[in-house]
C-alpha positions as a LaTeX table, in Angstrom:
\begin{tabular}{lrrr}
\hline
Residue & $x$ (\AA) & $y$ (\AA) & $z$ (\AA) \\
\hline
Unk1 & 77.35 & $-2.88$ & 22.43 \\
Unk2 & 77.81 & $-3.36$ & 18.47 \\
Unk3 & 80.47 & $-5.96$ & 17.23 \\
Unk4 & 83.68 & $-4.09$ & 15.61 \\
Unk5 & 83.96 & $-4.34$ & 11.68 \\
Unk6 & 84.81 & $-7.18$ & 9.56 \\
Unk7 & 87.39 & $-6.22$ & 7.36 \\
Unk8 & 87.51 & $-8.57$ & 4.51 \\
Unk9 & 89.49 & $-7.04$ & 1.76 \\
Unk10 & 93.29 & $-7.47$ & 2.27 \\
Unk11 & 94.14 & $-7.60$ & $-1.59$ \\
Unk12 & 93.21 & $-3.68$ & $-1.53$ \\
Unk13 & 95.60 & $-3.31$ & 1.37 \\
Unk14 & 96.23 & $-4.48$ & 4.41 \\
Unk15 & 96.51 & $-3.76$ & 7.45 \\
Unk16 & 99.38 & $-2.70$ & 9.00 \\
Unk17 & 101.14 & $-4.77$ & 12.14 \\
Unk18 & 101.56 & $-3.06$ & 15.24 \\
Unk19 & 105.16 & $-4.24$ & 15.00 \\
Unk20 & 105.18 & $-2.59$ & 11.66 \\
Unk21 & 103.38 & 0.86 & 12.78 \\
Unk22 & 105.73 & 0.82 & 15.79 \\
Unk23 & 109.17 & 0.51 & 13.58 \\
Unk24 & 107.86 & 3.42 & 11.81 \\
Unk25 & 107.92 & 5.24 & 14.89 \\
Unk26 & 111.04 & 4.56 & 15.64 \\
Unk27 & 112.53 & 5.71 & 12.68 \\
Unk28 & 110.81 & 9.08 & 12.33 \\
Unk29 & 112.63 & 9.43 & 15.70 \\
Unk30 & 116.04 & 9.32 & 13.72 \\
Unk31 & 117.10 & 12.98 & 13.11 \\
Unk32 & 119.88 & 11.57 & 10.16 \\
Unk33 & 118.82 & 12.06 & 6.26 \\
Unk34 & 120.53 & 8.74 & 4.74 \\
Unk35 & 122.74 & 10.76 & 2.36 \\
Unk36 & 124.56 & 12.44 & 5.66 \\
Unk37 & 127.74 & 11.35 & 6.51 \\
Unk38 & 127.74 & 12.42 & 9.67 \\
Unk39 & 126.58 & 9.66 & 13.37 \\
Unk40 & 123.22 & 10.48 & 12.61 \\
Unk41 & 123.25 & 10.86 & 9.32 \\
Unk42 & 124.85 & 7.08 & 8.74 \\
Unk43 & 122.51 & 5.80 & 11.21 \\
Unk44 & 119.79 & 6.47 & 9.72 \\
Unk45 & 121.46 & 4.48 & 6.17 \\
Unk46 & 121.95 & 1.73 & 8.32 \\
Unk47 & 118.34 & 1.21 & 8.87 \\
Unk48 & 117.69 & 2.39 & 5.34 \\
Unk49 & 119.98 & $-0.51$ & 4.36 \\
Unk50 & 118.76 & $-2.98$ & 7.16 \\
Unk51 & 115.52 & $-2.47$ & 4.99 \\
Unk52 & 116.66 & $-3.41$ & 2.55 \\
Unk53 & 118.44 & $-6.47$ & 3.02 \\
Unk54 & 114.91 & $-7.89$ & 4.20 \\
Unk55 & 113.08 & $-6.88$ & 1.56 \\
Unk56 & 114.94 & $-8.52$ & $-0.58$ \\
Unk57 & 115.31 & $-11.35$ & 1.59 \\
Unk58 & 111.72 & $-12.06$ & 1.48 \\
Unk59 & 111.30 & $-11.94$ & $-2.01$ \\
Unk60 & 115.27 & $-14.16$ & $-2.85$ \\
Unk61 & 117.61 & $-11.17$ & $-4.17$ \\
Unk62 & 120.70 & $-9.96$ & $-3.73$ \\
Unk63 & 119.98 & $-5.93$ & $-1.94$ \\
Unk64 & 121.81 & $-4.10$ & $-4.52$ \\
Unk65 & 119.39 & $-4.95$ & $-6.67$ \\
Unk66 & 116.39 & $-3.37$ & $-4.68$ \\
Unk67 & 115.32 & 0.18 & $-5.50$ \\
Unk68 & 112.86 & 2.00 & $-3.45$ \\
Unk69 & 110.34 & 3.27 & $-4.43$ \\
Unk70 & 106.77 & 4.81 & $-3.98$ \\
Unk71 & 104.96 & 1.88 & $-4.46$ \\
Unk72 & 103.51 & $-0.95$ & $-7.22$ \\
Unk73 & 102.50 & 1.49 & $-9.87$ \\
Unk74 & 106.08 & 3.80 & $-9.87$ \\
Unk75 & 108.20 & 0.38 & $-9.98$ \\
Unk76 & 105.72 & $-1.08$ & $-12.46$ \\
Unk77 & 105.80 & 2.11 & $-15.07$ \\
Unk78 & 109.70 & 2.33 & $-13.98$ \\
Unk79 & 110.03 & $-1.07$ & $-15.55$ \\
Unk80 & 107.40 & $-0.25$ & $-18.45$ \\
Unk81 & 109.37 & 2.88 & $-19.22$ \\
Unk82 & 111.35 & 1.36 & $-22.72$ \\
Unk83 & 114.76 & 2.26 & $-20.67$ \\
Unk84 & 114.54 & $-2.17$ & $-19.18$ \\
Unk85 & 117.73 & $-3.25$ & $-20.66$ \\
Unk86 & 119.96 & $-6.45$ & $-20.57$ \\
Unk87 & 123.73 & $-6.89$ & $-20.98$ \\
Unk88 & 124.54 & $-8.41$ & $-24.08$ \\
Unk89 & 120.06 & $-8.02$ & $-25.43$ \\
Unk90 & 118.71 & $-4.87$ & $-27.88$ \\
Unk91 & 116.46 & $-2.78$ & $-25.73$ \\
Unk92 & 113.20 & $-3.91$ & $-25.84$ \\
Unk93 & 110.48 & $-2.30$ & $-28.72$ \\
Unk94 & 108.01 & $-4.08$ & $-28.05$ \\
Unk95 & 105.89 & $-4.91$ & $-24.58$ \\
Unk96 & 103.79 & $-7.73$ & $-24.01$ \\
Unk97 & 100.77 & $-8.03$ & $-21.53$ \\
Unk98 & 98.50 & $-10.15$ & $-19.90$ \\
Unk99 & 94.52 & $-10.02$ & $-20.44$ \\
Unk100 & 94.65 & $-9.43$ & $-16.83$ \\
Unk101 & 96.91 & $-7.20$ & $-15.65$ \\
Unk102 & 96.40 & $-4.16$ & $-13.46$ \\
Unk103 & 95.98 & $-0.93$ & $-14.95$ \\
Unk104 & 99.44 & 0.48 & $-13.09$ \\
Unk105 & 100.83 & $-2.12$ & $-16.47$ \\
Unk106 & 98.23 & $-1.50$ & $-18.99$ \\
Unk107 & 98.00 & 1.95 & $-18.98$ \\
Unk108 & 101.55 & 2.91 & $-17.20$ \\
Unk109 & 103.87 & 1.34 & $-20.22$ \\
Unk110 & 105.56 & 4.09 & $-22.66$ \\
Unk111 & 105.94 & 1.17 & $-25.84$ \\
Unk112 & 104.46 & 2.56 & $-29.24$ \\
Unk113 & 104.09 & $-1.14$ & $-30.33$ \\
Unk114 & 102.15 & $-3.36$ & $-27.18$ \\
Unk115 & 100.07 & $-5.94$ & $-27.49$ \\
Unk116 & 97.79 & $-8.04$ & $-25.18$ \\
Unk117 & 98.86 & $-11.84$ & $-24.58$ \\
Unk118 & 94.72 & $-13.87$ & $-24.39$ \\
Unk119 & 94.26 & $-16.10$ & $-20.75$ \\
Unk120 & 91.99 & $-19.28$ & $-20.97$ \\
Unk121 & 88.32 & $-19.42$ & $-18.64$ \\
Unk122 & 90.82 & $-19.65$ & $-15.81$ \\
Unk123 & 93.01 & $-16.05$ & $-16.81$ \\
Unk124 & 95.90 & $-18.30$ & $-17.61$ \\
Unk125 & 98.51 & $-17.34$ & $-20.05$ \\
Unk126 & 97.74 & $-19.11$ & $-23.21$ \\
Unk127 & 101.54 & $-20.49$ & $-23.32$ \\
Unk128 & 101.33 & $-21.75$ & $-26.68$ \\
Unk129 & 99.69 & $-18.43$ & $-28.19$ \\
Unk130 & 103.32 & $-16.88$ & $-26.17$ \\
Unk131 & 105.96 & $-19.22$ & $-27.74$ \\
Unk132 & 103.97 & $-18.83$ & $-31.29$ \\
Unk133 & 104.03 & $-14.40$ & $-31.05$ \\
Unk134 & 107.54 & $-14.54$ & $-29.82$ \\
Unk135 & 109.13 & $-16.84$ & $-32.67$ \\
Unk136 & 107.18 & $-14.84$ & $-35.07$ \\
Unk137 & 108.70 & $-11.92$ & $-33.49$ \\
Unk138 & 111.91 & $-12.63$ & $-36.00$ \\
Unk139 & 114.97 & $-11.54$ & $-33.34$ \\
Unk140 & 112.77 & $-8.62$ & $-32.33$ \\
Unk141 & 113.34 & $-8.17$ & $-28.45$ \\
Unk142 & 109.92 & $-7.95$ & $-26.42$ \\
Unk143 & 109.30 & $-7.03$ & $-22.82$ \\
Unk144 & 106.85 & $-9.37$ & $-21.28$ \\
Unk145 & 105.04 & $-7.99$ & $-18.40$ \\
Unk146 & 102.83 & $-10.81$ & $-16.62$ \\
Unk147 & 101.29 & $-10.82$ & $-12.79$ \\
Unk148 & 102.60 & $-12.73$ & $-10.22$ \\
Unk149 & 98.95 & $-13.26$ & $-9.30$ \\
Unk150 & 95.90 & $-11.66$ & $-9.87$ \\
Unk151 & 94.31 & $-8.51$ & $-7.70$ \\
Unk152 & 91.34 & $-9.85$ & $-8.44$ \\
Unk153 & 90.83 & $-13.33$ & $-8.80$ \\
Unk154 & 94.40 & $-14.55$ & $-6.98$ \\
Unk155 & 95.02 & $-16.61$ & $-10.48$ \\
Unk156 & 98.57 & $-17.32$ & $-10.07$ \\
Unk157 & 100.34 & $-17.37$ & $-13.22$ \\
Unk158 & 103.27 & $-19.95$ & $-14.22$ \\
Unk159 & 106.15 & $-17.69$ & $-14.02$ \\
Unk160 & 108.81 & $-20.12$ & $-13.92$ \\
Unk161 & 107.34 & $-21.48$ & $-17.33$ \\
Unk162 & 107.22 & $-17.78$ & $-19.03$ \\
Unk163 & 110.60 & $-16.97$ & $-18.73$ \\
Unk164 & 111.47 & $-20.27$ & $-19.43$ \\
Unk165 & 110.22 & $-19.55$ & $-23.46$ \\
Unk166 & 111.63 & $-15.36$ & $-22.62$ \\
Unk167 & 114.61 & $-17.26$ & $-22.57$ \\
Unk168 & 114.33 & $-19.61$ & $-25.19$ \\
Unk169 & 113.61 & $-16.12$ & $-27.67$ \\
Unk170 & 116.06 & $-13.74$ & $-26.33$ \\
Unk171 & 112.73 & $-11.77$ & $-24.63$ \\
Unk172 & 112.77 & $-9.92$ & $-20.88$ \\
Unk173 & 110.24 & $-10.48$ & $-18.33$ \\
Unk174 & 109.09 & $-7.91$ & $-15.93$ \\
Unk175 & 106.41 & $-10.10$ & $-13.01$ \\
Unk176 & 104.05 & $-7.72$ & $-11.13$ \\
Unk177 & 103.92 & $-9.26$ & $-7.81$ \\
Unk178 & 102.55 & $-7.03$ & $-5.64$ \\
Unk179 & 100.32 & $-8.92$ & $-4.80$ \\
Unk180 & 101.99 & $-12.31$ & $-3.91$ \\
Unk181 & 105.28 & $-10.78$ & $-2.41$ \\
Unk182 & 104.52 & $-12.02$ & 1.24 \\
Unk183 & 101.65 & $-13.94$ & 0.82 \\
Unk184 & 103.28 & $-16.90$ & $-1.64$ \\
Unk185 & 107.23 & $-17.72$ & $-2.06$ \\
Unk186 & 108.92 & $-16.21$ & $-4.66$ \\
Unk187 & 112.70 & $-16.76$ & $-5.04$ \\
Unk188 & 112.91 & $-14.10$ & $-7.90$ \\
Unk189 & 116.35 & $-14.98$ & $-8.61$ \\
Unk190 & 116.05 & $-18.57$ & $-8.79$ \\
Unk191 & 113.03 & $-17.64$ & $-11.76$ \\
Unk192 & 115.08 & $-15.56$ & $-13.66$ \\
Unk193 & 113.36 & $-12.40$ & $-13.82$ \\
Unk194 & 114.55 & $-9.50$ & $-15.13$ \\
Unk195 & 112.58 & $-7.48$ & $-12.99$ \\
Unk196 & 110.12 & $-7.16$ & $-10.85$ \\
Unk197 & 107.53 & $-4.67$ & $-8.56$ \\
Unk198 & 106.16 & $-5.10$ & $-5.33$ \\
Unk199 & 104.11 & $-3.02$ & $-3.12$ \\
Unk200 & 104.68 & $-2.96$ & 1.24 \\
Unk201 & 100.86 & $-1.48$ & 1.50 \\
Unk202 & 99.98 & $-5.57$ & 0.45 \\
Unk203 & 101.75 & $-7.23$ & 3.26 \\
Unk204 & 101.09 & $-4.93$ & 6.79 \\
Unk205 & 103.24 & $-2.64$ & 6.05 \\
Unk206 & 102.74 & 1.07 & 4.96 \\
Unk207 & 101.16 & 3.05 & 2.18 \\
Unk208 & 102.92 & 4.45 & $-0.29$ \\
Unk209 & 106.23 & 2.32 & $-0.53$ \\
Unk210 & 107.49 & $-0.08$ & $-2.43$ \\
Unk211 & 110.41 & $-1.27$ & $-4.87$ \\
Unk212 & 111.69 & $-2.42$ & $-8.08$ \\
Unk213 & 113.78 & $-5.48$ & $-7.76$ \\
Unk214 & 116.10 & $-5.95$ & $-10.70$ \\
Unk215 & 117.62 & $-9.31$ & $-12.19$ \\
Unk216 & 121.97 & $-9.58$ & $-13.08$ \\
Unk217 & 122.88 & $-7.53$ & $-16.05$ \\
Unk218 & 119.65 & $-5.60$ & $-16.08$ \\
Unk219 & 120.13 & $-2.16$ & $-15.31$ \\
Unk220 & 117.07 & 0.51 & $-16.39$ \\
Unk221 & 118.81 & 3.24 & $-18.83$ \\
Unk222 & 117.69 & 6.69 & $-16.77$ \\
Unk223 & 117.08 & 7.38 & $-14.01$ \\
Unk224 & 112.99 & 7.44 & $-12.01$ \\
Unk225 & 113.60 & 10.88 & $-10.60$ \\
Unk226 & 116.47 & 12.93 & $-11.61$ \\
Unk227 & 118.42 & 15.31 & $-9.07$ \\
Unk228 & 120.22 & 13.39 & $-6.23$ \\
Unk229 & 121.94 & 10.45 & $-6.33$ \\
Unk230 & 119.72 & 8.49 & $-4.23$ \\
Unk231 & 118.96 & 4.86 & $-4.56$ \\
Unk232 & 122.03 & 3.93 & $-7.16$ \\
Unk233 & 120.89 & 7.29 & $-9.39$ \\
Unk234 & 117.63 & 5.85 & $-10.38$ \\
Unk235 & 115.64 & 7.37 & $-7.84$ \\
Unk236 & 116.56 & 11.32 & $-6.71$ \\
Unk237 & 115.27 & 12.44 & $-3.52$ \\
Unk238 & 116.01 & 11.77 & 0.40 \\
Unk239 & 113.86 & 8.36 & 1.21 \\
Unk240 & 110.95 & 7.54 & 2.71 \\
Unk241 & 112.49 & 6.10 & 5.79 \\
Unk242 & 110.11 & 5.51 & 8.20 \\
Unk243 & 107.81 & 4.37 & 5.72 \\
Unk244 & 111.13 & 2.35 & 4.46 \\
Unk245 & 112.06 & 0.71 & 7.45 \\
Unk246 & 108.25 & $-0.38$ & 8.33 \\
Unk247 & 108.28 & $-2.14$ & 4.90 \\
Unk248 & 111.13 & $-3.73$ & 6.50 \\
Unk249 & 109.85 & $-4.80$ & 9.45 \\
Unk250 & 106.30 & $-6.35$ & 7.42 \\
Unk251 & 108.74 & $-8.08$ & 5.20 \\
Unk252 & 110.49 & $-9.84$ & 8.06 \\
Unk253 & 107.25 & $-10.41$ & 9.76 \\
Unk254 & 106.29 & $-12.03$ & 6.49 \\
Unk255 & 109.05 & $-14.61$ & 5.76 \\
Unk256 & 108.73 & $-15.98$ & 9.24 \\
Unk257 & 105.95 & $-18.93$ & 8.72 \\
Unk258 & 105.21 & $-17.72$ & 5.97 \\
Unk259 & 104.42 & $-21.70$ & 4.79 \\
Unk260 & 102.62 & $-22.46$ & 7.53 \\
Unk261 & 100.47 & $-19.28$ & 7.00 \\
Unk262 & 99.38 & $-20.38$ & 3.56 \\
Unk263 & 98.34 & $-23.62$ & 4.70 \\
Unk264 & 96.36 & $-21.12$ & 7.38 \\
Unk265 & 94.66 & $-18.46$ & 5.04 \\
Unk266 & 93.94 & $-21.06$ & 2.51 \\
Unk267 & 91.76 & $-23.54$ & 4.85 \\
Unk268 & 90.15 & $-20.62$ & 6.10 \\
Unk269 & 89.84 & $-19.96$ & 2.56 \\
Unk270 & 88.58 & $-23.14$ & 1.38 \\
Unk271 & 86.10 & $-22.84$ & 4.61 \\
Unk272 & 84.74 & $-19.97$ & 3.48 \\
Unk273 & 84.01 & $-21.27$ & $-0.34$ \\
Unk274 & 81.87 & $-24.58$ & 0.73 \\
Unk275 & 80.44 & $-21.78$ & 2.81 \\
Unk276 & 79.09 & $-20.09$ & 0.36 \\
Unk277 & 78.87 & $-22.77$ & $-1.91$ \\
Unk278 & 75.97 & $-24.04$ & 0.56 \\
Unk279 & 74.42 & $-20.72$ & 0.15 \\
Unk280 & 74.17 & $-20.47$ & $-2.98$ \\
Unk281 & 75.19 & $-24.05$ & $-5.09$ \\
Unk282 & 74.66 & $-21.81$ & $-7.96$ \\
Unk283 & 77.48 & $-19.16$ & $-7.48$ \\
Unk284 & 80.20 & $-19.16$ & $-9.92$ \\
Unk285 & 84.06 & $-18.60$ & $-8.29$ \\
Unk286 & 86.28 & $-17.34$ & $-10.98$ \\
Unk287 & 89.65 & $-19.45$ & $-11.12$ \\
Unk288 & 88.94 & $-22.35$ & $-8.67$ \\
Unk289 & 90.42 & $-24.21$ & $-11.30$ \\
Unk290 & 93.93 & $-22.43$ & $-10.95$ \\
Unk291 & 96.25 & $-22.55$ & $-9.03$ \\
Unk292 & 95.26 & $-19.22$ & $-6.61$ \\
Unk293 & 96.51 & $-17.23$ & $-3.96$ \\
Unk294 & 95.75 & $-18.43$ & $-0.35$ \\
Unk295 & 93.48 & $-15.69$ & 0.15 \\
Unk296 & 91.26 & $-14.71$ & $-1.99$ \\
Unk297 & 87.87 & $-15.62$ & $-3.68$ \\
Unk298 & 86.35 & $-13.40$ & $-6.42$ \\
Unk299 & 82.43 & $-15.15$ & $-6.81$ \\
Unk300 & 79.36 & $-14.19$ & $-8.26$ \\
Unk301 & 75.76 & $-15.33$ & $-7.60$ \\
Unk302 & 73.44 & $-15.51$ & $-11.00$ \\
Unk303 & 71.06 & $-12.27$ & $-11.59$ \\
Unk304 & 72.68 & $-10.12$ & $-8.12$ \\
Unk305 & 74.32 & $-6.40$ & $-8.07$ \\
Unk306 & 77.84 & $-6.59$ & $-7.03$ \\
Unk307 & 77.12 & $-2.59$ & $-5.67$ \\
Unk308 & 73.74 & $-4.34$ & $-3.73$ \\
Unk309 & 75.44 & $-6.42$ & $-1.80$ \\
Unk310 & 78.71 & $-4.52$ & $-1.07$ \\
Unk311 & 76.40 & $-2.23$ & 0.75 \\
Unk312 & 74.17 & $-4.13$ & 2.44 \\
Unk313 & 77.53 & $-5.78$ & 3.41 \\
Unk314 & 78.97 & $-3.20$ & 4.48 \\
Unk315 & 75.96 & $-1.73$ & 6.77 \\
Unk316 & 76.54 & $-4.57$ & 8.25 \\
Unk317 & 79.90 & $-4.41$ & 8.97 \\
Unk318 & 81.93 & $-6.66$ & 6.83 \\
Unk319 & 84.37 & $-4.87$ & 4.35 \\
Unk320 & 84.86 & $-6.36$ & 1.48 \\
Unk321 & 84.96 & $-5.53$ & $-2.66$ \\
Unk322 & 83.62 & $-5.30$ & $-6.05$ \\
Unk323 & 87.40 & $-6.53$ & $-7.54$ \\
Unk324 & 90.19 & $-4.12$ & $-7.94$ \\
Unk325 & 90.29 & $-0.77$ & $-5.57$ \\
Unk326 & 92.25 & 1.27 & $-7.88$ \\
Unk327 & 88.56 & 0.75 & $-10.51$ \\
Unk328 & 85.82 & $-0.20$ & $-7.18$ \\
Unk329 & 84.10 & 3.44 & $-7.60$ \\
Unk330 & 83.59 & 2.81 & $-11.27$ \\
Unk331 & 80.12 & 1.29 & $-12.85$ \\
Unk332 & 82.13 & $-0.79$ & $-15.85$ \\
Unk333 & 82.09 & $-4.50$ & $-15.59$ \\
Unk334 & 86.12 & $-6.85$ & $-14.37$ \\
Unk335 & 88.66 & $-6.30$ & $-17.44$ \\
Unk336 & 89.81 & $-9.29$ & $-15.68$ \\
Unk337 & 86.32 & $-11.68$ & $-15.70$ \\
Unk338 & 85.66 & $-9.69$ & $-19.43$ \\
Unk339 & 89.08 & $-11.49$ & $-20.57$ \\
Unk340 & 87.93 & $-14.56$ & $-19.00$ \\
Unk341 & 84.98 & $-14.97$ & $-21.19$ \\
Unk342 & 82.62 & $-14.19$ & $-18.04$ \\
Unk343 & 79.20 & $-12.88$ & $-19.35$ \\
Unk344 & 78.66 & $-9.28$ & $-18.58$ \\
Unk345 & 75.85 & $-9.99$ & $-16.41$ \\
Unk346 & 77.49 & $-12.97$ & $-14.30$ \\
Unk347 & 80.68 & $-11.06$ & $-13.74$ \\
Unk348 & 78.33 & $-7.84$ & $-12.40$ \\
Unk349 & 77.63 & $-9.49$ & $-9.59$ \\
Unk350 & 81.30 & $-10.16$ & $-8.89$ \\
Unk351 & 82.80 & $-9.83$ & $-5.06$ \\
Unk352 & 86.31 & $-10.24$ & $-4.13$ \\
Unk353 & 86.83 & $-11.49$ & $-0.48$ \\
Unk354 & 90.29 & $-11.71$ & 0.24 \\
Unk355 & 91.56 & $-12.27$ & 4.06 \\
Unk356 & 95.01 & $-11.40$ & 5.57 \\
Unk357 & 97.05 & $-11.79$ & 8.73 \\
Unk358 & 94.37 & $-11.39$ & 11.28 \\
Unk359 & 91.17 & $-13.31$ & 9.62 \\
Unk360 & 90.70 & $-15.88$ & 11.71 \\
Unk361 & 87.27 & $-19.07$ & 11.78 \\
Unk362 & 85.27 & $-16.35$ & 13.58 \\
Unk363 & 84.88 & $-14.45$ & 10.53 \\
Unk364 & 84.73 & $-16.93$ & 8.19 \\
Unk365 & 81.44 & $-17.66$ & 10.24 \\
Unk366 & 80.31 & $-14.06$ & 10.49 \\
Unk367 & 80.81 & $-13.50$ & 6.46 \\
Unk368 & 79.14 & $-15.99$ & 5.55 \\
Unk369 & 76.35 & $-15.08$ & 8.23 \\
Unk370 & 75.79 & $-11.77$ & 6.56 \\
Unk371 & 76.24 & $-12.85$ & 3.25 \\
Unk372 & 72.89 & $-15.28$ & 3.68 \\
Unk373 & 71.23 & $-12.18$ & 5.28 \\
Unk374 & 72.29 & $-10.24$ & 2.23 \\
Unk375 & 70.75 & $-12.45$ & $-0.36$ \\
Unk376 & 67.28 & $-12.71$ & 1.12 \\
Unk377 & 65.99 & $-11.14$ & $-0.70$ \\
Unk378 & 67.22 & $-12.14$ & $-3.77$ \\
Unk379 & 65.81 & $-15.36$ & $-2.69$ \\
Unk380 & 62.53 & $-13.73$ & $-1.70$ \\
Unk381 & 61.78 & $-12.64$ & $-6.03$ \\
Unk382 & 63.28 & $-16.15$ & $-7.12$ \\
Unk383 & 60.48 & $-17.72$ & $-4.48$ \\
Unk384 & 57.83 & $-15.23$ & $-5.71$ \\
Unk385 & 58.99 & $-15.19$ & $-9.16$ \\
Unk386 & 58.36 & $-18.99$ & $-9.81$ \\
\hline
\end{tabular}
């Protein structure tokens, strides 16, 4: 009997927990519309608001600041639509984004004036350059959009320092926190962020639901979707109650014992990376010297092709990724690695392993065994060439 497939692509989608699936099924059985005033509608509304409170609790925000969306992309697009405003400040007219941002930020905004912030070799924002650029704007209000953690490398940005610079210069800050929520503690109100976007399926919730979290005194000058009065008139249409209840359940579970889960995943990742370097001492682990998500390893072995390795691993029953799921089918190299100064030749071999809630130590051993077999033809060719 063959082994079950090994899934190591949690940064693309973390499989829904059984408790989440059960919560979705219970919500499907609720007959009422959350906007109806009868008993069935009130029951649906109560389930919706419980989910909102759980998500707010996970990110450290007030429930009334959570606006439900169809996912992280819609939430980020809304924050970067040009309609994000904070009391006492002019509407932002310029967008500053990190060079390693997700396409939902780089291609999803509506600013005519948009600039890219450089990153160093480890993928971290150059804070001195950001400070200088904000100073040079001479009072023009900017919106800064920086990922909490990169989806490919797992590199965690210093949001506290970025927010401090924004406050110094009268700028706003949005963070795409899709990869961080449920994987590292995050305190939205404590950080002083103006907006944060998240997606349920990254922390073992349903696909197709997410949220935009707005700071105190921050609002959207206009609706995401026009029509009814749902979501404080910011997003019309009947809410996806089963999906949102599932997201709330995923948030509840993710928040319980999060510190212990961080340590568990970090230990697994460290073992995996030690094994990788034992098999391929010349391998590069991208972002290795920076703070990273505890579950993420993006690496490359010189003179390898990621697609060939990925297919070999897939045939061996192991699912990993070339990088971002939204661009994994493209031949072009990773813009994230290019922004970090990685050569196209080395970047062509980049593979991402991302662990999750159902990953165990045996999975690390199994991956390393499959990867060693996938590397064997390369080392055979190297030996013949020598």
